[in-house]
N, CA and C atoms of all chains as a GROMACS GRO file, in nm:
protein
  606
    1MET      N    1   3.989   6.726  17.465
    1MET     CA    2   3.908   6.647  17.530
    1MET      C    3   3.936   6.502  17.472
    2GLU      N    4   3.876   6.403  17.571
    2GLU     CA    5   3.934   6.298  17.595
    2GLU      C    6   3.901   6.190  17.486
    3LYS      N    7   3.957   6.130  17.395
    3LYS     CA    8   3.904   6.068  17.289
    3LYS      C    9   3.856   5.909  17.301
    4LYS      N   10   3.791   5.864  17.290
    4LYS     CA   11   3.738   5.739  17.346
    4LYS      C   12   3.787   5.632  17.192
    5VAL      N   13   3.870   5.539  17.259
    5VAL     CA   14   3.939   5.455  17.195
    5VAL      C   15   3.891   5.314  17.211
    6ILE      N   16   3.885   5.260  17.102
    6ILE     CA   17   3.833   5.095  17.134
    6ILE      C   18   3.972   5.010  17.030
    7LYS      N   19   3.974   4.914  17.101
    7LYS     CA   20   4.062   4.815  17.093
    7LYS      C   21   3.971   4.742  17.007
    8HIS      N   22   4.021   4.673  16.892
    8HIS     CA   23   3.913   4.546  16.838
    8HIS      C   24   4.033   4.424  16.755
    9TRP      N   25   3.963   4.297  16.800
    9TRP     CA   26   4.040   4.204  16.696
    9TRP      C   27   3.976   4.149  16.594
   10SER      N   28   4.027   4.181  16.503
   10SER     CA   29   3.966   4.126  16.338
   10SER      C   30   4.004   3.981  16.328
   11ASP      N   31   3.877   3.877  16.357
   11ASP     CA   32   3.884   3.767  16.269
   11ASP      C   33   3.926   3.758  16.151
   12LEU      N   34   3.886   3.836  16.112
   12LEU     CA   35   3.951   3.862  15.943
   12LEU      C   36   4.060   3.890  15.898
   13PHE      N   37   4.125   3.926  15.949
   13PHE     CA   38   4.235   3.977  15.951
   13PHE      C   39   4.370   3.922  16.060
   14LYS      N   40   4.312   3.874  16.160
   14LYS     CA   41   4.409   3.788  16.216
   14LYS      C   42   4.485   3.930  16.354
   15THR      N   43   4.429   4.062  16.353
   15THR     CA   44   4.522   4.172  16.447
   15THR      C   45   4.404   4.267  16.472
   16GLU      N   46   4.490   4.367  16.574
   16GLU     CA   47   4.403   4.445  16.631
   16GLU      C   48   4.454   4.533  16.564
   17ILE      N   49   4.285   4.590  16.525
   17ILE     CA   50   4.240   4.740  16.513
   17ILE      C   51   4.208   4.865  16.595
   18THR      N   52   4.290   4.942  16.578
   18THR     CA   53   4.175   5.100  16.680
   18THR      C   54   4.125   5.144  16.623
   19LEU      N   55   4.022   5.146  16.687
   19LEU     CA   56   3.921   5.257  16.657
   19LEU      C   57   3.902   5.402  16.748
   20THR      N   58   3.913   5.520  16.682
   20THR     CA   59   3.902   5.621  16.783
   20THR      C   60   3.744   5.698  16.698
   21ILE      N   61   3.664   5.707  16.826
   21ILE     CA   62   3.544   5.792  16.865
   21ILE      C   63   3.583   5.949  16.802
   22ASP      N   64   3.548   6.008  16.659
   22ASP     CA   65   3.575   6.176  16.633
   22ASP      C   66   3.493   6.241  16.670
   23GLU      N   67   3.494   6.364  16.712
   23GLU     CA   68   3.413   6.422  16.718
   23GLU      C   69   3.363   6.508  16.656
   24ARG      N   70   3.453   6.546  16.531
   24ARG     CA   71   3.428   6.558  16.382
   24ARG      C   72   3.347   6.487  16.286
   25LEU      N   73   3.368   6.350  16.292
   25LEU     CA   74   3.298   6.265  16.238
   25LEU      C   75   3.169   6.234  16.309
   26ASN      N   76   3.089   6.293  16.425
   26ASN     CA   77   2.984   6.224  16.475
   26ASN      C   78   2.915   6.374  16.437
   27LYS      N   79   2.960   6.452  16.388
   27LYS     CA   80   2.865   6.580  16.324
   27LYS      C   81   2.849   6.596  16.174
   28ILE      N   82   2.889   6.446  16.122
   28ILE     CA   83   2.883   6.452  15.968
   28ILE      C   84   2.718   6.345  15.986
   29ASP      N   85   2.616   6.371  15.870
   29ASP     CA   86   2.547   6.326  15.864
   29ASP      C   87   2.542   6.262  15.712
   30GLU      N   88   2.489   6.063  15.751
   30GLU     CA   89   2.593   6.018  15.716
   30GLU      C   90   2.457   6.025  15.558
   31LYS      N   91   2.354   6.041  15.541
   31LYS     CA   92   2.305   6.006  15.397
   31LYS      C   93   2.313   6.151  15.332
   32ALA      N   94   2.248   6.212  15.400
   32ALA     CA   95   2.326   6.388  15.322
   32ALA      C   96   2.459   6.344  15.268
   33ALA      N   97   2.550   6.305  15.331
   33ALA     CA   98   2.701   6.333  15.274
   33ALA      C   99   2.690   6.191  15.126
   34SER      N  100   2.592   6.092  15.125
   34SER     CA  101   2.657   6.044  15.066
   34SER      C  102   2.502   6.033  14.937
   35GLU      N  103   2.451   6.100  14.956
   35GLU     CA  104   2.260   6.163  14.892
   35GLU      C  105   2.365   6.138  14.776
   36LYS      N  106   2.436   6.114  14.695
   36LYS     CA  107   2.396   6.058  14.568
   36LYS      C  108   2.420   5.880  14.534
   37LYS      N  109   2.504   5.925  14.613
   37LYS     CA  110   2.544   5.708  14.582
   37LYS      C  111   2.440   5.669  14.645
   38LEU      N  112   2.319   5.723  14.737
   38LEU     CA  113   2.192   5.692  14.846
   38LEU      C  114   2.073   5.656  14.708
   39GLN      N  115   2.104   5.771  14.597
   39GLN     CA  116   1.936   5.776  14.479
   39GLN      C  117   1.985   5.678  14.393
   40ILE      N  118   2.148   5.620  14.401
   40ILE     CA  119   2.137   5.574  14.272
   40ILE      C  120   2.144   5.405  14.332
   41ALA      N  121   2.169   5.353  14.465
   41ALA     CA  122   2.155   5.260  14.597
   41ALA      C  123   2.027   5.229  14.529
   42ASN      N  124   1.921   5.336  14.530
   42ASN     CA  125   1.781   5.308  14.598
   42ASN      C  126   1.731   5.289  14.460
   43GLU      N  127   1.752   5.310  14.317
   43GLU     CA  128   1.714   5.294  14.227
   43GLU      C  129   1.777   5.203  14.164
   44GLN      N  130   1.858   5.130  14.195
   44GLN     CA  131   1.950   4.964  14.193
   44GLN      C  132   1.864   4.928  14.268
   45LEU      N  133   1.822   4.903  14.336
   45LEU     CA  134   1.750   4.834  14.440
   45LEU      C  135   1.605   4.781  14.385
   46ALA      N  136   1.587   4.905  14.374
   46ALA     CA  137   1.443   4.887  14.354
   46ALA      C  138   1.404   4.764  14.195
   47LYS      N  139   1.529   4.767  14.140
   47LYS     CA  140   1.491   4.666  14.005
   47LYS      C  141   1.482   4.519  14.035
   48VAL      N  142   1.546   4.488  14.178
   48VAL     CA  143   1.548   4.377  14.237
   48VAL      C  144   1.472   4.342  14.378
   49LYS      N  145   1.372   4.457  14.435
   49LYS     CA  146   1.296   4.434  14.533
   49LYS      C  147   1.291   4.359  14.588
   50ASP      N  148   1.230   4.250  14.458
   50ASP     CA  149   1.130   4.132  14.472
   50ASP      C  150   1.248   4.040  14.569
   51PHE      N  151   1.365   4.013  14.489
   51PHE     CA  152   1.475   3.930  14.532
   51PHE      C  153   1.549   3.937  14.645
   52LEU      N  154   1.527   4.067  14.694
   52LEU     CA  155   1.636   4.095  14.843
   52LEU      C  156   1.607   3.994  14.923
   53PRO      N  157   1.759   3.934  15.020
   53PRO     CA  158   1.763   3.882  15.086
   53PRO      C  159   1.644   3.957  15.191
   54LYS      N  160   1.606   3.785  15.323
   54LYS     CA  161   1.510   3.900  15.415
   54LYS      C  162   1.572   3.864  15.554
   55ARG      N  163   1.601   3.947  15.639
   55ARG     CA  164   1.620   3.902  15.779
   55ARG      C  165   1.537   3.844  15.909
   56MET      N  166   4.287   3.670  15.700
   56MET     CA  167   4.335   3.664  15.566
   56MET      C  168   4.518   3.746  15.575
   57GLN      N  169   4.531   3.699  15.475
   57GLN     CA  170   4.717   3.761  15.447
   57GLN      C  171   4.737   3.898  15.474
   58HIS      N  172   4.588   3.981  15.362
   58HIS     CA  173   4.659   4.110  15.350
   58HIS      C  174   4.663   4.182  15.462
   59GLU      N  175   4.733   4.279  15.422
   59GLU     CA  176   4.755   4.426  15.592
   59GLU      C  177   4.626   4.496  15.529
   60VAL      N  178   4.645   4.500  15.695
   60VAL     CA  179   4.526   4.587  15.652
   60VAL      C  180   4.519   4.770  15.708
   61TYR      N  181   4.485   4.893  15.723
   61TYR     CA  182   4.493   4.978  15.790
   61TYR      C  183   4.470   4.930  15.928
   62LYS      N  184   4.545   5.011  16.076
   62LYS     CA  185   4.480   4.951  16.161
   62LYS      C  186   4.452   5.085  16.272
   63ASP      N  187   4.447   5.212  16.166
   63ASP     CA  188   4.437   5.296  16.311
   63ASP      C  189   4.283   5.368  16.199
   64LEU      N  190   4.215   5.324  16.244
   64LEU     CA  191   4.065   5.422  16.196
   64LEU      C  192   3.993   5.540  16.321
   65TYR      N  193   3.911   5.608  16.236
   65TYR     CA  194   3.886   5.706  16.313
   65TYR      C  195   3.708   5.642  16.282
   66ILE      N  196   3.638   5.634  16.373
   66ILE     CA  197   3.492   5.637  16.321
   66ILE      C  198   3.370   5.754  16.411
   67LYS      N  199   3.274   5.715  16.290
   67LYS     CA  200   3.140   5.792  16.389
   67LYS      C  201   3.064   5.705  16.473
   68GLU      N  202   3.017   5.767  16.643
   68GLU     CA  203   2.970   5.683  16.760
   68GLU      C  204   2.832   5.629  16.669
   69GLY      N  205   2.788   5.534  16.653
   69GLY     CA  206   2.715   5.432  16.595
   69GLY      C  207   2.758   5.354  16.471
   70TYR      N  208   2.908   5.349  16.449
   70TYR     CA  209   2.978   5.331  16.319
   70TYR      C  210   2.911   5.359  16.186
   71SER      N  211   2.868   5.444  16.182
   71SER     CA  212   2.812   5.479  16.032
   71SER      C  213   2.940   5.556  15.955
   72VAL      N  214   3.061   5.600  15.973
   72VAL     CA  215   3.155   5.681  15.948
   72VAL      C  216   3.309   5.632  16.013
   73PHE      N  217   3.397   5.599  15.896
   73PHE     CA  218   3.489   5.507  15.879
   73PHE      C  219   3.602   5.631  15.833
   74GLU      N  220   3.669   5.650  15.912
   74GLU     CA  221   3.785   5.738  15.829
   74GLU      C  222   3.970   5.695  15.854
   75PHE      N  223   4.022   5.658  15.715
   75PHE     CA  224   4.156   5.606  15.771
   75PHE      C  225   4.244   5.711  15.719
   76LEU      N  226   4.373   5.710  15.651
   76LEU     CA  227   4.459   5.744  15.612
   76LEU      C  228   4.519   5.622  15.503
   77SER      N  229   4.533   5.689  15.422
   77SER     CA  230   4.619   5.563  15.292
   77SER      C  231   4.758   5.633  15.261
   78VAL      N  232   4.820   5.599  15.321
   78VAL     CA  233   5.067   5.628  15.296
   78VAL      C  234   5.044   5.513  15.184
   79GLY      N  235   5.145   5.601  15.075
   79GLY     CA  236   5.201   5.584  14.964
   79GLY      C  237   5.284   5.652  14.890
   80ARG      N  238   5.265   5.633  14.792
   80ARG     CA  239   5.412   5.644  14.687
   80ARG      C  240   5.341   5.841  14.625
   81ARG      N  241   5.225   5.853  14.626
   81ARG     CA  242   5.178   5.983  14.639
   81ARG      C  243   5.158   6.085  14.762
   82GLY      N  244   5.222   6.006  14.858
   82GLY     CA  245   5.198   6.043  15.013
   82GLY      C  246   5.069   6.070  15.098
   83VAL      N  247   5.026   6.129  15.225
   83VAL     CA  248   4.920   6.088  15.279
   83VAL      C  249   4.804   6.160  15.235
   84ILE      N  250   4.623   6.027  15.200
   84ILE     CA  251   4.523   6.030  15.089
   84ILE      C  252   4.397   6.015  15.249
   85ALA      N  253   4.351   6.097  15.240
   85ALA     CA  254   4.252   6.041  15.349
   85ALA      C  255   4.128   6.008  15.277
   86LYS      N  256   4.070   5.850  15.342
   86LYS     CA  257   3.973   5.802  15.287
   86LYS      C  258   3.818   5.834  15.408
   87ARG      N  259   3.688   5.837  15.314
   87ARG     CA  260   3.612   5.773  15.389
   87ARG      C  261   3.526   5.651  15.360
   88ILE      N  262   3.438   5.617  15.473
   88ILE     CA  263   3.324   5.500  15.440
   88ILE      C  264   3.210   5.583  15.499
   89ILE      N  265   3.087   5.548  15.488
   89ILE     CA  266   2.961   5.576  15.470
   89ILE      C  267   2.869   5.477  15.489
   90PHE      N  268   2.809   5.455  15.597
   90PHE     CA  269   2.727   5.350  15.588
   90PHE      C  270   2.562   5.433  15.593
   91ALA      N  271   2.509   5.424  15.520
   91ALA     CA  272   2.332   5.464  15.505
   91ALA      C  273   2.255   5.404  15.457
   92PRO      N  274   2.146   5.437  15.551
   92PRO     CA  275   2.043   5.336  15.515
   92PRO      C  276   1.949   5.427  15.401
   93THR      N  277   1.945   5.220  15.343
   93THR     CA  278   1.842   5.288  15.198
   93THR      C  279   1.678   5.234  15.203
   94ASP      N  280   1.618   5.247  15.123
   94ASP     CA  281   1.474   5.310  15.125
   94ASP      C  282   1.417   5.146  15.163
   95TYR      N  283   1.488   5.064  15.189
   95TYR     CA  284   1.487   4.944  15.191
   95TYR      C  285   1.524   4.864  15.338
   96PRO      N  286   1.364   4.801  15.409
   96PRO     CA  287   1.465   4.774  15.552
   96PRO      C  288   1.593   4.731  15.567
   97TYR      N  289   1.677   4.732  15.717
   97TYR     CA  290   1.779   4.642  15.681
   97TYR      C  291   1.879   4.670  15.590
   98ILE      N  292   1.871   4.713  15.474
   98ILE     CA  293   1.975   4.739  15.379
   98ILE      C  294   2.079   4.889  15.391
   99TYR      N  295   2.193   4.890  15.426
   99TYR     CA  296   2.268   5.016  15.395
   99TYR      C  297   2.378   5.017  15.265
  100ASN      N  298   2.359   5.111  15.250
  100ASN     CA  299   2.472   5.162  15.138
  100ASN      C  300   2.650   5.208  15.171
  101MET      N  301   2.653   5.120  15.150
  101MET     CA  302   2.835   5.177  15.172
  101MET      C  303   2.862   5.269  15.020
  102THR      N  304   2.899   5.379  15.110
  102THR     CA  305   2.981   5.466  14.945
  102THR      C  306   3.114   5.475  15.052
  103PHE      N  307   3.243   5.461  14.910
  103PHE     CA  308   3.364   5.471  14.978
  103PHE      C  309   3.411   5.574  14.870
  104GLY      N  310   3.524   5.650  14.933
  104GLY     CA  311   3.631   5.772  14.858
  104GLY      C  312   3.746   5.832  14.900
  105ASP      N  313   3.802   5.918  14.853
  105ASP     CA  314   3.897   5.965  14.917
  105ASP      C  315   3.813   6.111  14.981
  106ILE      N  316   3.860   6.193  15.031
  106ILE     CA  317   3.827   6.376  15.099
  106ILE      C  318   3.845   6.454  15.011
  107ASP      N  319   3.761   6.509  14.943
  107ASP     CA  320   3.804   6.636  14.850
  107ASP      C  321   3.770   6.814  14.988
  108ILE      N  322   3.818   6.821  14.918
  108ILE     CA  323   3.886   6.989  14.963
  108ILE      C  324   3.744   6.984  15.023
  109ASN      N  325   3.595   7.014  14.990
  109ASN     CA  326   3.476   7.010  15.046
  109ASN      C  327   3.422   6.972  15.159
  110ASN      N  328   3.542   6.900  15.186
  110ASN     CA  329   3.529   6.798  15.323
  110ASN      C  330   3.367   6.655  15.272
  111GLU      N  331   3.421   6.651  15.120
  111GLU     CA  332   3.304   6.551  15.077
  111GLU      C  333   3.373   6.429  15.004
  112ILE      N  334   3.260   6.327  15.012
  112ILE     CA  335   3.365   6.176  14.953
  112ILE      C  336   3.388   6.221  14.780
  113ASN      N  337   3.483   6.176  14.721
  113ASN     CA  338   3.484   6.233  14.598
  113ASN      C  339   3.561   6.024  14.531
  114ASP      N  340   3.428   5.963  14.498
  114ASP     CA  341   3.453   5.831  14.441
  114ASP      C  342   3.542   5.795  14.315
  115LEU      N  343   3.512   5.885  14.271
  115LEU     CA  344   3.568   5.919  14.112
  115LEU      C  345   3.735   5.977  14.089
  116SER      N  346   3.740   5.984  14.207
  116SER     CA  347   3.958   6.039  14.224
  116SER      C  348   4.014   5.849  14.171
  117ILE      N  349   4.122   5.882  14.119
  117ILE     CA  350   4.177   5.806  14.098
  117ILE      C  351   4.341   5.845  14.182
  118SER      N  352   4.390   5.780  14.341
  118SER     CA  353   4.476   5.791  14.394
  118SER      C  354   4.631   5.802  14.357
  119ASP      N  355   4.565   5.610  14.330
  119ASP     CA  356   4.735   5.580  14.246
  119ASP      C  357   4.831   5.550  14.364
  120ASN      N  358   4.786   5.491  14.405
  120ASN     CA  359   4.877   5.527  14.626
  120ASN      C  360   4.958   5.414  14.588
  121GLY      N  361   4.949   5.324  14.525
  121GLY     CA  362   5.000   5.169  14.567
  121GLY      C  363   5.022   5.129  14.694
  122ASP      N  364   4.854   5.138  14.719
  122ASP     CA  365   4.838   5.100  14.840
  122ASP      C  366   4.681   5.006  14.804
  123ARG      N  367   4.672   4.956  14.738
  123ARG     CA  368   4.499   4.900  14.629
  123ARG      C  369   4.472   4.833  14.710
  124ASN      N  370   4.524   4.706  14.766
  124ASN     CA  371   4.521   4.577  14.850
  124ASN      C  372   4.464   4.659  14.965
  125LYS      N  373   4.594   4.705  15.062
  125LYS     CA  374   4.518   4.750  15.133
  125LYS      C  375   4.422   4.806  15.202
  126ILE      N  376   4.442   4.894  15.104
  126ILE     CA  377   4.265   5.018  15.136
  126ILE      C  378   4.147   4.891  15.067
  127LEU      N  379   4.149   4.803  15.016
  127LEU     CA  380   4.033   4.701  14.985
  127LEU      C  381   4.004   4.647  15.108
  128ALA      N  382   4.118   4.574  15.199
  128ALA     CA  383   4.115   4.445  15.276
  128ALA      C  384   4.072   4.571  15.402
  129THR      N  385   4.067   4.747  15.368
  129THR     CA  386   4.030   4.786  15.521
  129THR      C  387   3.931   4.828  15.517
  130LEU      N  388   3.867   4.793  15.388
  130LEU     CA  389   3.687   4.792  15.332
  130LEU      C  390   3.616   4.724  15.372
  131ALA      N  391   3.665   4.579  15.357
  131ALA     CA  392   3.625   4.451  15.432
  131ALA      C  393   3.659   4.447  15.550
  132TYR      N  394   3.761   4.548  15.652
  132TYR     CA  395   3.721   4.554  15.749
  132TYR      C  396   3.627   4.608  15.807
  133ALA      N  397   3.613   4.699  15.754
  133ALA     CA  398   3.507   4.764  15.783
  133ALA      C  399   3.406   4.757  15.794
  134ILE      N  400   3.383   4.647  15.673
  134ILE     CA  401   3.238   4.578  15.663
  134ILE      C  402   3.238   4.427  15.783
  135GLU      N  403   3.338   4.403  15.824
  135GLU     CA  404   3.339   4.295  15.919
  135GLU      C  405   3.294   4.386  16.044
  136GLU      N  406   3.355   4.498  16.079
  136GLU     CA  407   3.342   4.586  16.219
  136GLU      C  408   3.182   4.604  16.216
  137TYR      N  409   3.127   4.667  16.122
  137TYR     CA  410   2.983   4.732  16.098
  137TYR      C  411   2.850   4.626  16.123
  138LEU      N  412   2.929   4.480  16.057
  138LEU     CA  413   2.839   4.374  16.062
  138LEU      C  414   2.846   4.309  16.213
  139GLU      N  415   2.970   4.354  16.278
  139GLU     CA  416   2.951   4.264  16.384
  139GLU      C  417   2.858   4.362  16.538
  140LYS      N  418   2.860   4.462  16.480
  140LYS     CA  419   2.775   4.603  16.566
  140LYS      C  420   2.622   4.564  16.538
  141TYR      N  421   2.604   4.506  16.380
  141TYR     CA  422   2.482   4.505  16.361
  141TYR      C  423   2.427   4.357  16.248
  142PRO      N  424   2.449   4.274  16.311
  142PRO     CA  425   2.463   4.175  16.245
  142PRO      C  426   2.313   4.135  16.204
  143ASP      N  427   2.187   4.216  16.247
  143ASP     CA  428   2.085   4.187  16.136
  143ASP      C  429   2.054   4.283  15.971
  144ARG      N  430   2.221   4.386  16.012
  144ARG     CA  431   2.169   4.476  15.833
  144ARG      C  432   2.264   4.347  15.739
  145ILE      N  433   2.206   4.402  15.600
  145ILE     CA  434   2.276   4.400  15.494
  145ILE      C  435   2.358   4.513  15.404
  146ILE      N  436   2.483   4.471  15.366
  146ILE     CA  437   2.523   4.614  15.299
  146ILE      C  438   2.536   4.582  15.169
  147PHE      N  439   2.484   4.700  15.096
  147PHE     CA  440   2.459   4.677  14.976
  147PHE      C  441   2.608   4.775  14.876
  148PHE      N  442   2.685   4.714  14.800
  148PHE     CA  443   2.787   4.879  14.705
  148PHE      C  444   2.782   4.832  14.613
  149THR      N  445   2.851   4.939  14.544
  149THR     CA  446   2.875   4.929  14.414
  149THR      C  447   2.964   4.995  14.326
  150GLY      N  448   3.030   4.986  14.265
  150GLY     CA  449   3.182   5.070  14.220
  150GLY      C  450   3.138   5.182  14.163
  151SER      N  451   3.167   5.328  14.168
  151SER     CA  452   3.121   5.413  14.094
  151SER      C  453   3.210   5.399  13.888
  152THR      N  454   3.241   5.279  13.933
  152THR     CA  455   3.257   5.308  13.759
  152THR      C  456   3.214   5.143  13.711
  153TYR      N  457   3.231   5.094  13.632
  153TYR     CA  458   3.214   4.944  13.558
  153TYR      C  459   3.382   4.890  13.605
  154GLY      N  460   3.415   4.964  13.632
  154GLY     CA  461   3.588   4.917  13.643
  154GLY      C  462   3.637   4.895  13.780
  155ARG      N  463   3.572   4.953  13.830
  155ARG     CA  464   3.596   4.952  14.026
  155ARG      C  465   3.468   4.832  14.036
  156THR      N  466   3.378   4.861  14.026
  156THR     CA  467   3.269   4.719  14.017
  156THR      C  468   3.326   4.578  14.006
  157ARG      N  469   3.452   4.568  13.886
  157ARG     CA  470   3.484   4.440  13.828
  157ARG      C  471   3.568   4.419  13.871
  158LEU      N  472   3.660   4.588  13.984
  158LEU     CA  473   3.776   4.520  14.065
  158LEU      C  474   3.683   4.429  14.189
  159TYR      N  475   3.592   4.494  14.244
  159TYR     CA  476   3.558   4.457  14.392
  159TYR      C  477   3.513   4.290  14.341
  160ARG      N  478   3.434   4.287  14.237
  160ARG     CA  479   3.415   4.154  14.225
  160ARG      C  480   3.546   3.999  14.225
  161MET      N  481   3.622   4.076  14.110
  161MET     CA  482   3.740   4.005  14.121
  161MET      C  483   3.841   4.001  14.304
  162ALA      N  484   3.820   4.102  14.387
  162ALA     CA  485   3.887   4.125  14.482
  162ALA      C  486   3.777   4.061  14.595
  163ILE      N  487   3.707   4.019  14.549
  163ILE     CA  488   3.619   3.913  14.651
  163ILE      C  489   3.624   3.782  14.599
  164SER      N  490   3.663   3.725  14.456
  164SER     CA  491   3.646   3.583  14.405
  164SER      C  492   3.773   3.571  14.466
  165ILE      N  493   3.879   3.624  14.487
  165ILE     CA  494   3.968   3.606  14.525
  165ILE      C  495   4.051   3.549  14.625
  166ASN      N  496   3.908   3.606  14.742
  166ASN     CA  497   3.949   3.629  14.834
  166ASN      C  498   3.817   3.521  14.965
  167ILE      N  499   3.710   3.476  14.838
  167ILE     CA  500   3.614   3.431  14.885
  167ILE      C  501   3.604   3.335  14.998
  168LYS      N  502   3.738   3.246  15.031
  168LYS     CA  503   3.737   3.124  15.108
  168LYS      C  504   3.720   3.203  15.260
  169TYR      N  505   3.788   3.317  15.272
  169TYR     CA  506   3.766   3.369  15.397
  169TYR      C  507   3.709   3.443  15.390
  170LEU      N  508   3.650   3.503  15.299
  170LEU     CA  509   3.506   3.619  15.337
  170LEU      C  510   3.405   3.530  15.368
  171SER      N  511   3.354   3.409  15.268
  171SER     CA  512   3.233   3.325  15.348
  171SER      C  513   3.274   3.271  15.434
  172SER      N  514   3.367   3.264  15.532
  172SER     CA  515   3.410   3.211  15.630
  172SER      C  516   3.252   3.276  15.717
  173LYS      N  517   3.287   3.413  15.715
  173LYS     CA  518   3.230   3.549  15.785
  173LYS      C  519   3.068   3.602  15.759
  174PHE      N  520   3.082   3.601  15.587
  174PHE     CA  521   2.954   3.645  15.534
  174PHE      C  522   2.878   3.556  15.440
  175VAL      N  523   2.782   3.619  15.382
  175VAL     CA  524   2.730   3.579  15.301
  175VAL      C  525   2.696   3.644  15.214
  176ILE      N  526   2.719   3.636  15.049
  176ILE     CA  527   2.752   3.741  15.005
  176ILE      C  528   2.705   3.719  14.838
  177TYR      N  529   2.602   3.808  14.850
  177TYR     CA  530   2.527   3.826  14.715
  177TYR      C  531   2.546   3.877  14.570
  178CYS      N  532   2.546   3.902  14.470
  178CYS     CA  533   2.570   4.007  14.371
  178CYS      C  534   2.458   3.966  14.266
  179GLN      N  535   2.438   4.120  14.285
  179GLN     CA  536   2.330   4.201  14.217
  179GLN      C  537   2.366   4.180  14.052
  180THR      N  538   2.281   4.126  13.944
  180THR     CA  539   2.259   4.113  13.789
  180THR      C  540   2.172   4.187  13.745
  181GLU      N  541   2.196   4.093  13.569
  181GLU     CA  542   2.055   4.159  13.570
  181GLU      C  543   1.968   4.087  13.548
  182ASN      N  544   1.960   3.990  13.627
  182ASN     CA  545   1.855   3.864  13.625
  182ASN      C  546   1.810   3.859  13.770
  183GLY      N  547   1.839   3.939  13.855
  183GLY     CA  548   1.798   3.935  14.026
  183GLY      C  549   1.920   3.916  14.052
  184ILE      N  550   1.913   3.886  14.217
  184ILE     CA  551   1.964   3.862  14.311
  184ILE      C  552   2.062   3.760  14.284
  185LEU      N  553   2.161   3.712  14.345
  185LEU     CA  554   2.230   3.591  14.355
  185LEU      C  555   2.327   3.549  14.444
  186ASN      N  556   2.360   3.453  14.477
  186ASN     CA  557   2.480   3.379  14.564
  186ASN      C  558   2.599   3.451  14.444
  187PHE      N  559   2.676   3.461  14.515
  187PHE     CA  560   2.778   3.542  14.461
  187PHE      C  561   2.902   3.411  14.393
  188GLU      N  562   2.914   3.443  14.244
  188GLU     CA  563   2.986   3.315  14.205
  188GLU      C  564   3.083   3.435  14.115
  189GLU      N  565   3.156   3.357  14.093
  189GLU     CA  566   3.291   3.440  13.982
  189GLU      C  567   3.252   3.417  13.885
  190ASN      N  568   3.312   3.543  13.808
  190ASN     CA  569   3.273   3.563  13.657
  190ASN      C  570   3.115   3.547  13.625
  191THR      N  571   3.065   3.638  13.717
  191THR     CA  572   2.996   3.648  13.687
  191THR      C  573   2.969   3.841  13.655
  192GLN      N  574   2.890   3.881  13.554
  192GLN     CA  575   2.872   3.966  13.567
  192GLN      C  576   2.758   4.025  13.656
  193VAL      N  577   2.811   4.143  13.719
  193VAL     CA  578   2.719   4.219  13.843
  193VAL      C  579   2.694   4.362  13.812
  194THR      N  580   2.663   4.382  13.903
  194THR     CA  581   2.615   4.561  13.914
  194THR      C  582   2.591   4.637  14.063
  195GLY      N  583   2.614   4.514  14.163
  195GLY     CA  584   2.674   4.560  14.254
  195GLY      C  585   2.694   4.447  14.376
  196PHE      N  586   2.695   4.421  14.499
  196PHE     CA  587   2.727   4.338  14.576
  196PHE      C  588   2.629   4.368  14.711
  197LEU      N  589   2.601   4.260  14.804
  197LEU     CA  590   2.484   4.223  14.896
  197LEU      C  591   2.545   4.210  14.974
  198ILE      N  592   2.601   4.192  15.118
  198ILE     CA  593   2.718   4.120  15.215
  198ILE      C  594   2.598   4.126  15.339
  199SER      N  595   2.576   4.052  15.390
  199SER     CA  596   2.533   3.982  15.516
  199SER      C  597   2.610   3.871  15.596
  200LYS      N  598   2.599   3.957  15.748
  200LYS     CA  599   2.677   3.837  15.875
  200LYS      C  600   2.613   3.705  15.849
  201LYS      N  601   2.757   3.569  15.856
  201LYS     CA  602   2.649   3.461  15.851
  201LYS      C  603   2.640   3.392  15.991
  202VAL      N  604   2.562   3.384  15.993
  202VAL     CA  605   2.496   3.333  16.161
  202VAL      C  606   2.471   3.178  16.149
   0.00000   0.00000   0.00000
C-alpha cells in the first residue's frame, strides 16, 4: 500500500521533518489508548476549571 | 532552537497519534505521543511514553537511552505540528511523576525565549492557572498557539 508522506518545515527547529501516515496508527483510539492519563488530566483540570484559558 | 530533533515521525491521520524511534546507547526504543480530548472544550491532553509489549504507552518507563534532550525537542515539535493543524486547541500535559513534571518545567524554562515566540505557555499551580514562570512549583502545563 502506498504511504502518504508529508514534508514539514519546523519554524521552531529550522529543519525539515518527515511525517508518514501509518495505517497501523489509524486504528488507535486515542481516548482509549490514554484512558488513565486522560482521567488524571480531567481531575486536574476540574480543580482549575474557572481559570482555564478561553479561545 | 538549537536542539536536535527526530526527523522521521509516523502519525495517525488527523495528527492525534505520533510515533518515533529513540536511538541511543541502549538501542532502539519506540515512543508514542497521543493527543486526546478532555472534558473541557478545546483542551486536549498529551500523553507520552514508551510503547510496551502490549502496544500500549508506558509513561513510567526509564529508557536511559542518552537522548533525553532530543526526545524533549521531538515532543516540542509534535506540539508545534499539532497546534499548526489545530490552532484553536490548547494542549494540557503533566509529567507521570513529580520529577518528570519538574524536568518539563526546566526544559521549558531553558528554552522559553524560543518557545514563547510560537506558543503561549501557562502553568497549573495550587493557586490556579498562571502565565509560565521559572522556579514556580507546577502540577501541569497548558500550551496554545500564539496568534
